[in-house]
N, CA, C, O and the ligand as a Tripos MOL2 file, in Angstrom:
@<TRIPOS>MOLECULE
protein
  273   271    69     0     0
PROTEIN
NO_CHARGES

@<TRIPOS>ATOM
      1 N          11.8140    4.9420    8.5770 N.3       1 MET1
      2 CA         12.2010    4.9900    7.1220 C.3       1 MET1
      3 C          10.8800    5.3370    6.3860 C.2       1 MET1
      4 O           9.7790    4.9380    6.7660 O.2       1 MET1
      5 N          11.0840    6.0860    5.3410 N.am      2 PRO2
      6 CA          9.9380    6.4380    4.5220 C.3       2 PRO2
      7 C           9.5260    5.3750    3.5230 C.2       2 PRO2
      8 O           9.5010    5.6260    2.3180 O.2       2 PRO2
      9 N           9.2270    4.2750    3.9790 N.am      3 ILE3
     10 CA          8.7680    3.1380    3.1680 C.3       3 ILE3
     11 C           7.2240    2.9900    3.1420 C.2       3 ILE3
     12 O           6.6250    2.6900    4.1740 O.2       3 ILE3
     13 N           6.6170    3.1830    2.0420 N.am      4 PHE4
     14 CA          5.2040    3.0630    2.0320 C.3       4 PHE4
     15 C           4.7830    1.8890    1.1180 C.2       4 PHE4
     16 O           5.4710    1.4300    0.2070 O.2       4 PHE4
     17 N           3.5190    1.4580    1.5010 N.am      5 GLU5
     18 CA          2.8900    0.4210    0.7290 C.3       5 GLU5
     19 C           2.0570    1.0060   -0.4060 C.2       5 GLU5
     20 O           1.3530    2.0040   -0.2570 O.2       5 GLU5
     21 N           2.1660    0.3880   -1.4510 N.am      6 TYR6
     22 CA          1.4140    0.8470   -2.6650 C.3       6 TYR6
     23 C           0.6700   -0.2820   -3.2410 C.2       6 TYR6
     24 O           1.0740   -1.4340   -3.0850 O.2       6 TYR6
     25 N          -0.4290    0.0030   -3.9180 N.am      7 VAL7
     26 CA         -1.1150   -0.9510   -4.7310 C.3       7 VAL7
     27 C          -1.2320   -0.3560   -6.1560 C.2       7 VAL7
     28 O          -1.6120    0.8020   -6.3330 O.2       7 VAL7
     29 N          -0.9080   -1.1530   -7.1180 N.am      8 CYS8
     30 CA         -0.8280   -0.6640   -8.4430 C.3       8 CYS8
     31 C          -2.3040   -0.4500   -8.9910 C.2       8 CYS8
     32 O          -3.1600   -1.3210   -8.8390 O.2       8 CYS8
     33 N          -2.5330    0.6340   -9.5710 N.am      9 GLY9
     34 CA         -3.8390    0.9490  -10.1480 C.3       9 GLY9
     35 C          -4.0820    0.1800  -11.4410 C.2       9 GLY9
     36 O          -5.2170    0.1750  -11.9190 O.2       9 GLY9
     37 N          -3.0410   -0.4990  -12.0610 N.am     10 ARG10
     38 CA         -3.2250   -1.0820  -13.2910 C.3      10 ARG10
     39 C          -3.3470   -2.6480  -13.0510 C.2      10 ARG10
     40 O          -4.3190   -3.2620  -13.4910 O.2      10 ARG10
     41 N          -2.4710   -3.1910  -12.4380 N.am     11 CYS11
     42 CA         -2.3800   -4.6570  -12.2800 C.3      11 CYS11
     43 C          -2.7190   -5.1400  -10.8940 C.2      11 CYS11
     44 O          -2.9290   -6.3330  -10.6780 O.2      11 CYS11
     45 N          -2.7720   -4.2220   -9.9590 N.am     12 GLY12
     46 CA         -3.2220   -4.5720   -8.7040 C.3      12 GLY12
     47 C          -2.1100   -5.1360   -7.8120 C.2      12 GLY12
     48 O          -2.4000   -5.6290   -6.7220 O.2      12 GLY12
     49 N          -0.8850   -5.0770   -8.2330 N.am     13 GLU13
     50 CA          0.2690   -5.5840   -7.5120 C.3      13 GLU13
     51 C           0.4880   -4.6420   -6.2800 C.2      13 GLU13
     52 O           0.4240   -3.4150   -6.3580 O.2      13 GLU13
     53 N           0.7360   -5.2990   -5.2060 N.am     14 GLN14
     54 CA          1.0580   -4.4750   -4.0270 C.3      14 GLN14
     55 C           2.5500   -4.6290   -3.8120 C.2      14 GLN14
     56 O           3.1180   -5.7170   -3.9120 O.2      14 GLN14
     57 N           3.1600   -3.4920   -3.5110 N.am     15 PHE15
     58 CA          4.5850   -3.4500   -3.2820 C.3      15 PHE15
     59 C           4.9250   -2.3100   -2.3010 C.2      15 PHE15
     60 O           4.1340   -1.4190   -1.9930 O.2      15 PHE15
     61 N           6.1540   -2.4290   -1.8560 N.am     16 GLU16
     62 CA          6.6410   -1.3040   -0.9460 C.3      16 GLU16
     63 C           7.6590   -0.4730   -1.7600 C.2      16 GLU16
     64 O           8.4220   -0.9970   -2.5710 O.2      16 GLU16
     65 N           7.6260    0.8600   -1.4970 N.am     17 ALA17
     66 CA          8.4910    1.6750   -2.1440 C.3      17 ALA17
     67 C           9.1340    2.6340   -1.0990 C.2      17 ALA17
     68 O           8.5250    3.0400   -0.1090 O.2      17 ALA17
     69 N          10.3610    2.9440   -1.3930 N.am     18 LEU18
     70 CA         11.0480    3.9440   -0.4960 C.3      18 LEU18
     71 C          10.8360    5.3100   -1.1160 C.2      18 LEU18
     72 O          11.3350    5.5530   -2.2150 O.2      18 LEU18
     73 N          10.1860    6.1300   -0.5260 N.am     19 ILE19
     74 CA          9.8600    7.4930   -0.9870 C.3      19 ILE19
     75 C          10.6000    8.5050   -0.2680 C.2      19 ILE19
     76 O          10.3690    8.6980    0.9260 O.2      19 ILE19
     77 N          11.4770    9.1710   -0.9060 N.am     20 LEU20
     78 CA         12.2750   10.2310   -0.1910 C.3      20 LEU20
     79 C          11.6630   11.5230   -0.2750 C.2      20 LEU20
     80 O          11.9180   12.3620    0.5880 O.2      20 LEU20
     81 N          10.8440   11.7860   -1.2700 N.am     21 ARG21
     82 CA         10.2690   13.1360   -1.3780 C.3      21 ARG21
     83 C           8.6990   12.9100   -1.5590 C.2      21 ARG21
     84 O           8.2640   11.8790   -2.0720 O.2      21 ARG21
     85 N           7.9420   13.8630   -1.1390 N.am     22 ALA22
     86 CA          6.5480   13.7590   -1.0990 C.3      22 ALA22
     87 C           6.0220   13.5820   -2.4890 C.2      22 ALA22
     88 O           4.9730   12.9590   -2.6460 O.2      22 ALA22
     89 N           6.6760   14.0870   -3.5170 N.am     23 ASP23
     90 CA          6.1790   14.0080   -4.8570 C.3      23 ASP23
     91 C           6.7820   12.9470   -5.6940 C.2      23 ASP23
     92 O           6.5820   12.8620   -6.9060 O.2      23 ASP23
     93 N           7.5740   12.0900   -4.9650 N.am     24 ASP24
     94 CA          8.0850   10.9470   -5.7370 C.3      24 ASP24
     95 C           6.8940   10.0470   -6.0880 C.2      24 ASP24
     96 O           5.8710    9.9560   -5.4100 O.2      24 ASP24
     97 N           7.1410    9.4140   -7.1910 N.am     25 LYS25
     98 CA          6.0670    8.3920   -7.6360 C.3      25 LYS25
     99 C           6.5630    7.0220   -7.5450 C.2      25 LYS25
    100 O           7.7170    6.7330   -7.8610 O.2      25 LYS25
    101 N           5.7260    6.1920   -7.1250 N.am     26 ALA26
    102 CA          6.1100    4.7720   -6.9200 C.3      26 ALA26
    103 C           5.8000    4.0230   -8.2370 C.2      26 ALA26
    104 O           4.6730    4.0230   -8.7320 O.2      26 ALA26
    105 N           6.8200    3.4080   -8.7570 N.am     27 LEU27
    106 CA          6.6460    2.5970  -10.0010 C.3      27 LEU27
    107 C           6.3100    1.1400   -9.6180 C.2      27 LEU27
    108 O           6.9560    0.5430   -8.7570 O.2      27 LEU27
    109 N           5.3390    0.6200  -10.2480 N.am     28 CYS28
    110 CA          4.9830   -0.7240  -10.0150 C.3      28 CYS28
    111 C           6.1530   -1.6660  -10.5550 C.2      28 CYS28
    112 O           6.5720   -1.5770  -11.7090 O.2      28 CYS28
    113 N           6.6080   -2.5100   -9.6860 N.am     29 PRO29
    114 CA          7.6580   -3.3970  -10.2120 C.3      29 PRO29
    115 C           7.1710   -4.5070  -11.1520 C.2      29 PRO29
    116 O           7.9380   -5.2260  -11.7920 O.2      29 PRO29
    117 N           5.8910   -4.5870  -11.1820 N.am     30 LYS30
    118 CA          5.3960   -5.6300  -12.0920 C.3      30 LYS30
    119 C           5.0440   -5.1680  -13.4970 C.2      30 LYS30
    120 O           5.3910   -5.8580  -14.4560 O.2      30 LYS30
    121 N           4.4110   -4.1010  -13.6560 N.am     31 CYS31
    122 CA          3.9770   -3.5790  -14.8940 C.3      31 CYS31
    123 C           4.6520   -2.2090  -15.1900 C.2      31 CYS31
    124 O           4.5600   -1.7160  -16.3140 O.2      31 CYS31
    125 N           5.3120   -1.6100  -14.2150 N.am     32 GLY32
    126 CA          6.0540   -0.4260  -14.5330 C.3      32 GLY32
    127 C           5.2350    0.8610  -14.5670 C.2      32 GLY32
    128 O           5.8100    1.9230  -14.8060 O.2      32 GLY32
    129 N           3.9080    0.8200  -14.3360 N.am     33 CYS33
    130 CA          3.2250    1.9770  -14.4560 C.3      33 CYS33
    131 C           3.2780    2.7680  -13.0990 C.2      33 CYS33
    132 O           3.5960    2.2200  -12.0440 O.2      33 CYS33
    133 N           2.9500    4.0660  -13.1980 N.am     34 ASP34
    134 CA          3.1380    4.9520  -12.0710 C.3      34 ASP34
    135 C           1.7780    5.3590  -11.4480 C.2      34 ASP34
    136 O           1.6530    6.4230  -10.8410 O.2      34 ASP34
    137 N           0.8100    4.5200  -11.6100 N.am     35 GLN35
    138 CA         -0.5110    4.7870  -11.1160 C.3      35 GLN35
    139 C          -0.7860    4.1480   -9.7690 C.2      35 GLN35
    140 O          -1.9320    3.8610   -9.4220 O.2      35 GLN35
    141 N           0.2280    3.9420   -9.0540 N.am     36 ALA36
    142 CA          0.1210    3.2250   -7.7780 C.3      36 ALA36
    143 C          -0.6070    4.1080   -6.6830 C.2      36 ALA36
    144 O          -0.3100    5.2960   -6.5570 O.2      36 ALA36
    145 N          -1.4540    3.5710   -5.9870 N.am     37 ARG37
    146 CA         -1.9450    4.3150   -4.8380 C.3      37 ARG37
    147 C          -1.2970    3.9000   -3.5430 C.2      37 ARG37
    148 O          -0.9620    2.7360   -3.3260 O.2      37 ARG37
    149 N          -1.1310    4.8900   -2.6900 N.am     38 LYS38
    150 CA         -0.4740    4.6800   -1.4290 C.3      38 LYS38
    151 C          -1.5230    4.0090   -0.4820 C.2      38 LYS38
    152 O          -2.6920    4.3910   -0.4280 O.2      38 LYS38
    153 N          -1.0260    2.9980    0.2470 N.am     39 LEU39
    154 CA         -1.9010    2.3840    1.2810 C.3      39 LEU39
    155 C          -1.4120    2.8230    2.6670 C.2      39 LEU39
    156 O          -0.2400    3.1510    2.8560 O.2      39 LEU39
    157 N          -2.2820    2.8200    3.5660 N.am     40 ALA40
    158 CA         -1.8810    3.0330    4.9450 C.3      40 ALA40
    159 C          -1.0560    1.7640    5.3480 C.2      40 ALA40
    160 O          -1.5010    0.6180    5.2930 O.2      40 ALA40
    161 N           0.1370    2.0930    5.7370 N.am     41 SER41
    162 CA          1.0620    1.0100    5.8970 C.3      41 SER41
    163 C           0.9870    0.5190    7.4100 C.2      41 SER41
    164 O           1.3460    1.2880    8.3020 O.2      41 SER41
    165 N           0.5730   -0.6200    7.6690 N.am     42 GLY42
    166 CA          0.5730   -1.2350    8.9170 C.3      42 GLY42
    167 C          -0.1090   -0.4820    9.9620 C.2      42 GLY42
    168 O          -0.9880    0.3250    9.6600 O.2      42 GLY42
    169 N           0.2430   -0.6950   11.1970 N.am     43 PHE43
    170 CA         -0.4920   -0.1850   12.3490 C.3      43 PHE43
    171 C           0.1870    1.0770   12.8870 C.2      43 PHE43
    172 O          -0.3470    1.7890   13.7370 O.2      43 PHE43
    173 N           1.4200    1.3300   12.3410 N.am     44 ALA44
    174 CA          2.1900    2.4330   12.9090 C.3      44 ALA44
    175 C           1.5570    3.8480   12.4580 C.2      44 ALA44
    176 O           1.6690    4.8920   13.1000 O.2      44 ALA44
    177 N           0.9550    3.7100   11.3850 N.am     45 VAL45
    178 CA          0.2720    4.9270   10.7870 C.3      45 VAL45
    179 C          -1.1110    5.1290   11.4080 C.2      45 VAL45
    180 O          -2.0590    4.4330   11.0450 O.2      45 VAL45
    181 N          -1.2270    6.0270   12.2920 N.am     46 GLY46
    182 CA         -2.4970    6.0580   13.0260 C.3      46 GLY46
    183 C          -3.5990    6.8180   12.1780 C.2      46 GLY46
    184 O          -4.7780    6.4650   12.2300 O.2      46 GLY46
    185 N          -3.1890    7.8230   11.4340 N.am     47 GLY47
    186 CA         -4.2060    8.7090   10.9070 C.3      47 GLY47
    187 C          -4.6820    8.3480    9.5240 C.2      47 GLY47
    188 O          -4.9360    9.2680    8.7460 O.2      47 GLY47
    189 N          -4.8160    7.1690    9.1660 N.am     48 GLY48
    190 CA         -5.1300    6.7160    7.8380 C.3      48 GLY48
    191 C          -5.9930    7.6490    7.0050 C.2      48 GLY48
    192 O          -6.6280    8.5640    7.5280 O.2      48 GLY48
    193 N          -6.0040    7.4040    5.7170 N.am     49 GLY49
    194 CA         -6.8050    8.1700    4.8390 C.3      49 GLY49
    195 C          -8.2330    7.6570    4.8760 C.2      49 GLY49
    196 O          -8.5210    6.6140    5.4640 O.2      49 GLY49
    197 N          -9.1580    8.4350    4.2140 N.am     50 PRO50
    198 CA        -10.5320    8.0220    4.2340 C.3      50 PRO50
    199 C         -10.8640    6.8910    3.2380 C.2      50 PRO50
    200 O         -10.2830    6.7920    2.1580 O.2      50 PRO50
    201 N         -11.7490    6.1110    3.6190 N.am     51 GLY51
    202 CA        -12.2260    5.1890    2.6300 C.3      51 GLY51
    203 C         -11.3370    4.0090    2.3140 C.2      51 GLY51
    204 O         -11.5650    3.3000    1.3340 O.2      51 GLY51
    205 N         -10.3170    3.7910    3.1410 N.am     52 LEU52
    206 CA         -9.4930    2.5950    2.8870 C.3      52 LEU52
    207 C         -10.2290    1.3720    3.4120 C.2      52 LEU52
    208 O         -11.2420    1.4600    4.1060 O.2      52 LEU52
    209 N          -9.6590    0.2120    3.0380 N.am     53 ASP53
    210 CA        -10.4330   -0.9590    3.4740 C.3      53 ASP53
    211 C         -10.1940   -1.3680    4.9380 C.2      53 ASP53
    212 O         -10.6230   -2.4390    5.3690 O.2      53 ASP53
    213 N          -9.5430   -0.5490    5.6510 N.am     54 GLY54
    214 CA         -9.3400   -0.8430    7.0200 C.3      54 GLY54
    215 C          -8.2190   -1.7360    7.3730 C.2      54 GLY54
    216 O          -7.3170   -1.9380    6.5600 O.2      54 GLY54
    217 N          -8.2270   -2.2840    8.5460 N.am     55 PRO55
    218 CA         -7.1140   -3.0790    9.1410 C.3      55 PRO55
    219 C          -6.8460   -4.3350    8.2370 C.2      55 PRO55
    220 O          -5.7560   -4.9070    8.2390 O.2      55 PRO55
    221 N          -7.8730   -4.7130    7.4940 N.am     56 GLY56
    222 CA         -7.6820   -5.9020    6.7160 C.3      56 GLY56
    223 C          -6.5630   -5.8400    5.7330 C.2      56 GLY56
    224 O          -5.9310   -6.8410    5.3940 O.2      56 GLY56
    225 N          -6.3250   -4.5780    5.2630 N.am     57 LEU57
    226 CA         -5.1390   -4.4620    4.3870 C.3      57 LEU57
    227 C          -3.8280   -4.7590    4.9480 C.2      57 LEU57
    228 O          -2.8810   -5.1580    4.2690 O.2      57 LEU57
    229 N          -3.7950   -4.5480    6.2320 N.am     58 ALA58
    230 CA         -2.4430   -4.7420    6.9480 C.3      58 ALA58
    231 C          -2.0680   -6.1730    7.0660 C.2      58 ALA58
    232 O          -0.8890   -6.5040    7.1940 O.2      58 ALA58
    233 N          -3.0790   -7.0630    7.0250 N.am     59 SER59
    234 CA         -2.7780   -8.4130    7.1190 C.3      59 SER59
    235 C          -2.3200   -8.9580    5.7250 C.2      59 SER59
    236 O          -2.2270   -8.2030    4.7580 O.2      59 SER59
    237 N          -2.0680  -10.1480    5.6630 N.am     60 SER60
    238 CA         -1.5660  -10.7320    4.4280 C.3      60 SER60
    239 C          -2.5340  -10.6090    3.2760 C.2      60 SER60
    240 O          -2.1360  -10.5500    2.1130 O.2      60 SER60
    241 N          -3.8380  -10.5710    3.6170 N.am     61 GLY61
    242 CA         -4.8620  -10.2980    2.5660 C.3      61 GLY61
    243 C          -5.2000  -11.5020    1.7890 C.2      61 GLY61
    244 O          -6.1280  -11.4350    0.9830 O.2      61 GLY61
    245 N          -4.5220  -12.6320    1.9550 N.am     62 CYS62
    246 CA         -4.8770  -13.8590    1.2160 C.3      62 CYS62
    247 C          -6.0540  -14.5910    1.7700 C.2      62 CYS62
    248 O          -7.0370  -14.8880    1.0910 O.2      62 CYS62
    249 N          -5.9080  -14.8650    3.0280 N.am     63 GLY63
    250 CA         -6.8860  -15.8290    3.6590 C.3      63 GLY63
    251 C          -8.1850  -15.0140    3.9500 C.2      63 GLY63
    252 O          -9.2930  -15.5110    3.7500 O.2      63 GLY63
    253 N          -8.0310  -13.8400    4.3930 N.am     64 GLY64
    254 CA         -9.2080  -13.1270    4.9020 C.3      64 GLY64
    255 C          -9.6290  -13.5850    6.2940 C.2      64 GLY64
    256 O          -9.8420  -14.7750    6.5260 O.2      64 GLY64
    257 N          -9.7430  -12.6700    7.1790 N.am     65 GLY65
    258 CA        -10.1470  -13.0350    8.5440 C.3      65 GLY65
    259 C          -9.1210  -13.8760    9.1750 C.2      65 GLY65
    260 O          -7.9390  -13.5400    9.0940 O.2      65 GLY65
    261 N          -9.4880  -14.9800    9.8180 N.am     66 GLY66
    262 CA         -8.5680  -15.8390   10.4320 C.3      66 GLY66
    263 C          -8.1920  -15.4330   11.8880 C.2      66 GLY66
    264 O          -7.2140  -15.9150   12.4580 O.2      66 GLY66
    265 N          -9.0010  -14.5430   12.4400 N.am     67 PHE67
    266 CA         -8.7030  -14.1630   13.8110 C.3      67 PHE67
    267 C          -9.3000  -15.0440   14.8890 C.2      67 PHE67
    268 O          -9.0250  -14.8570   16.0750 O.2      67 PHE67
    269 N         -10.0860  -15.9690   14.4950 N.am     68 SER68
    270 CA        -10.7480  -16.7880   15.5280 C.3      68 SER68
    271 C         -10.1630  -18.1710   15.6250 C.2      68 SER68
    272 O         -10.6100  -18.9750   16.4430 O.2      68 SER68
    273 ZN          1.2940   -2.7260  -11.9280 Zn       69 ZN69
@<TRIPOS>BOND
     1     1     2 1
     2     2     3 1
     3     3     4 2
     4     3     5 am
     5     5     6 1
     6     6     7 1
     7     7     8 2
     8     7     9 am
     9     9    10 1
    10    10    11 1
    11    11    12 2
    12    11    13 am
    13    13    14 1
    14    14    15 1
    15    15    16 2
    16    15    17 am
    17    17    18 1
    18    18    19 1
    19    19    20 2
    20    19    21 am
    21    21    22 1
    22    22    23 1
    23    23    24 2
    24    23    25 am
    25    25    26 1
    26    26    27 1
    27    27    28 2
    28    27    29 am
    29    29    30 1
    30    30    31 1
    31    31    32 2
    32    31    33 am
    33    33    34 1
    34    34    35 1
    35    35    36 2
    36    35    37 am
    37    37    38 1
    38    38    39 1
    39    39    40 2
    40    39    41 am
    41    41    42 1
    42    42    43 1
    43    43    44 2
    44    43    45 am
    45    45    46 1
    46    46    47 1
    47    47    48 2
    48    47    49 am
    49    49    50 1
    50    50    51 1
    51    51    52 2
    52    51    53 am
    53    53    54 1
    54    54    55 1
    55    55    56 2
    56    55    57 am
    57    57    58 1
    58    58    59 1
    59    59    60 2
    60    59    61 am
    61    61    62 1
    62    62    63 1
    63    63    64 2
    64    63    65 am
    65    65    66 1
    66    66    67 1
    67    67    68 2
    68    67    69 am
    69    69    70 1
    70    70    71 1
    71    71    72 2
    72    71    73 am
    73    73    74 1
    74    74    75 1
    75    75    76 2
    76    75    77 am
    77    77    78 1
    78    78    79 1
    79    79    80 2
    80    79    81 am
    81    81    82 1
    82    82    83 1
    83    83    84 2
    84    83    85 am
    85    85    86 1
    86    86    87 1
    87    87    88 2
    88    87    89 am
    89    89    90 1
    90    90    91 1
    91    91    92 2
    92    91    93 am
    93    93    94 1
    94    94    95 1
    95    95    96 2
    96    95    97 am
    97    97    98 1
    98    98    99 1
    99    99   100 2
   100    99   101 am
   101   101   102 1
   102   102   103 1
   103   103   104 2
   104   103   105 am
   105   105   106 1
   106   106   107 1
   107   107   108 2
   108   107   109 am
   109   109   110 1
   110   110   111 1
   111   111   112 2
   112   111   113 am
   113   113   114 1
   114   114   115 1
   115   115   116 2
   116   115   117 am
   117   117   118 1
   118   118   119 1
   119   119   120 2
   120   119   121 am
   121   121   122 1
   122   122   123 1
   123   123   124 2
   124   123   125 am
   125   125   126 1
   126   126   127 1
   127   127   128 2
   128   127   129 am
   129   129   130 1
   130   130   131 1
   131   131   132 2
   132   131   133 am
   133   133   134 1
   134   134   135 1
   135   135   136 2
   136   135   137 am
   137   137   138 1
   138   138   139 1
   139   139   140 2
   140   139   141 am
   141   141   142 1
   142   142   143 1
   143   143   144 2
   144   143   145 am
   145   145   146 1
   146   146   147 1
   147   147   148 2
   148   147   149 am
   149   149   150 1
   150   150   151 1
   151   151   152 2
   152   151   153 am
   153   153   154 1
   154   154   155 1
   155   155   156 2
   156   155   157 am
   157   157   158 1
   158   158   159 1
   159   159   160 2
   160   159   161 am
   161   161   162 1
   162   162   163 1
   163   163   164 2
   164   163   165 am
   165   165   166 1
   166   166   167 1
   167   167   168 2
   168   167   169 am
   169   169   170 1
   170   170   171 1
   171   171   172 2
   172   171   173 am
   173   173   174 1
   174   174   175 1
   175   175   176 2
   176   175   177 am
   177   177   178 1
   178   178   179 1
   179   179   180 2
   180   179   181 am
   181   181   182 1
   182   182   183 1
   183   183   184 2
   184   183   185 am
   185   185   186 1
   186   186   187 1
   187   187   188 2
   188   187   189 am
   189   189   190 1
   190   190   191 1
   191   191   192 2
   192   191   193 am
   193   193   194 1
   194   194   195 1
   195   195   196 2
   196   195   197 am
   197   197   198 1
   198   198   199 1
   199   199   200 2
   200   199   201 am
   201   201   202 1
   202   202   203 1
   203   203   204 2
   204   203   205 am
   205   205   206 1
   206   206   207 1
   207   207   208 2
   208   207   209 am
   209   209   210 1
   210   210   211 1
   211   211   212 2
   212   211   213 am
   213   213   214 1
   214   214   215 1
   215   215   216 2
   216   215   217 am
   217   217   218 1
   218   218   219 1
   219   219   220 2
   220   219   221 am
   221   221   222 1
   222   222   223 1
   223   223   224 2
   224   223   225 am
   225   225   226 1
   226   226   227 1
   227   227   228 2
   228   227   229 am
   229   229   230 1
   230   230   231 1
   231   231   232 2
   232   231   233 am
   233   233   234 1
   234   234   235 1
   235   235   236 2
   236   235   237 am
   237   237   238 1
   238   238   239 1
   239   239   240 2
   240   239   241 am
   241   241   242 1
   242   242   243 1
   243   243   244 2
   244   243   245 am
   245   245   246 1
   246   246   247 1
   247   247   248 2
   248   247   249 am
   249   249   250 1
   250   250   251 1
   251   251   252 2
   252   251   253 am
   253   253   254 1
   254   254   255 1
   255   255   256 2
   256   255   257 am
   257   257   258 1
   258   258   259 1
   259   259   260 2
   260   259   261 am
   261   261   262 1
   262   262   263 1
   263   263   264 2
   264   263   265 am
   265   265   266 1
   266   266   267 1
   267   267   268 2
   268   267   269 am
   269   269   270 1
   270   270   271 1
   271   271   272 2
@<TRIPOS>SUBSTRUCTURE
     1 MET1         2 RESIDUE 1 A MET
     2 PRO2         6 RESIDUE 1 A PRO
     3 ILE3        10 RESIDUE 1 A ILE
     4 PHE4        14 RESIDUE 1 A PHE
     5 GLU5        18 RESIDUE 1 A GLU
     6 TYR6        22 RESIDUE 1 A TYR
     7 VAL7        26 RESIDUE 1 A VAL
     8 CYS8        30 RESIDUE 1 A CYS
     9 GLY9        34 RESIDUE 1 A GLY
    10 ARG10       38 RESIDUE 1 A ARG
    11 CYS11       42 RESIDUE 1 A CYS
    12 GLY12       46 RESIDUE 1 A GLY
    13 GLU13       50 RESIDUE 1 A GLU
    14 GLN14       54 RESIDUE 1 A GLN
    15 PHE15       58 RESIDUE 1 A PHE
    16 GLU16       62 RESIDUE 1 A GLU
    17 ALA17       66 RESIDUE 1 A ALA
    18 LEU18       70 RESIDUE 1 A LEU
    19 ILE19       74 RESIDUE 1 A ILE
    20 LEU20       78 RESIDUE 1 A LEU
    21 ARG21       82 RESIDUE 1 A ARG
    22 ALA22       86 RESIDUE 1 A ALA
    23 ASP23       90 RESIDUE 1 A ASP
    24 ASP24       94 RESIDUE 1 A ASP
    25 LYS25       98 RESIDUE 1 A LYS
    26 ALA26      102 RESIDUE 1 A ALA
    27 LEU27      106 RESIDUE 1 A LEU
    28 CYS28      110 RESIDUE 1 A CYS
    29 PRO29      114 RESIDUE 1 A PRO
    30 LYS30      118 RESIDUE 1 A LYS
    31 CYS31      122 RESIDUE 1 A CYS
    32 GLY32      126 RESIDUE 1 A GLY
    33 CYS33      130 RESIDUE 1 A CYS
    34 ASP34      134 RESIDUE 1 A ASP
    35 GLN35      138 RESIDUE 1 A GLN
    36 ALA36      142 RESIDUE 1 A ALA
    37 ARG37      146 RESIDUE 1 A ARG
    38 LYS38      150 RESIDUE 1 A LYS
    39 LEU39      154 RESIDUE 1 A LEU
    40 ALA40      158 RESIDUE 1 A ALA
    41 SER41      162 RESIDUE 1 A SER
    42 GLY42      166 RESIDUE 1 A GLY
    43 PHE43      170 RESIDUE 1 A PHE
    44 ALA44      174 RESIDUE 1 A ALA
    45 VAL45      178 RESIDUE 1 A VAL
    46 GLY46      182 RESIDUE 1 A GLY
    47 GLY47      186 RESIDUE 1 A GLY
    48 GLY48      190 RESIDUE 1 A GLY
    49 GLY49      194 RESIDUE 1 A GLY
    50 PRO50      198 RESIDUE 1 A PRO
    51 GLY51      202 RESIDUE 1 A GLY
    52 LEU52      206 RESIDUE 1 A LEU
    53 ASP53      210 RESIDUE 1 A ASP
    54 GLY54      214 RESIDUE 1 A GLY
    55 PRO55      218 RESIDUE 1 A PRO
    56 GLY56      222 RESIDUE 1 A GLY
    57 LEU57      226 RESIDUE 1 A LEU
    58 ALA58      230 RESIDUE 1 A ALA
    59 SER59      234 RESIDUE 1 A SER
    60 SER60      238 RESIDUE 1 A SER
    61 GLY61      242 RESIDUE 1 A GLY
    62 CYS62      246 RESIDUE 1 A CYS
    63 GLY63      250 RESIDUE 1 A GLY
    64 GLY64      254 RESIDUE 1 A GLY
    65 GLY65      258 RESIDUE 1 A GLY
    66 GLY66      262 RESIDUE 1 A GLY
    67 PHE67      266 RESIDUE 1 A PHE
    68 SER68      270 RESIDUE 1 A SER
    69 ZN69       273 GROUP 0 **** ****
C-alpha cells in the first residue's frame, strides 16, 4: 500500500499518509500545513533518499539507540 511517512516542516509532527498519486500532498494532521517532507519508510524501502538521518528514523525515535 502506498503509505508513506512524513515529517511536518512546520511543527515537526511525524505522521503517515496514504498517497495515491505521486503529486498528492500530505497534510499535517496537527497543524494542517502541506509542507511535510517524505521520510524513507521503514526497512522495506531500500533505495532511500540522500541525506536522511539513516536507520534511526525507522525506530521510535524517542529513546535513541537502545540496541545494546
Ligand atoms: Zn504540522
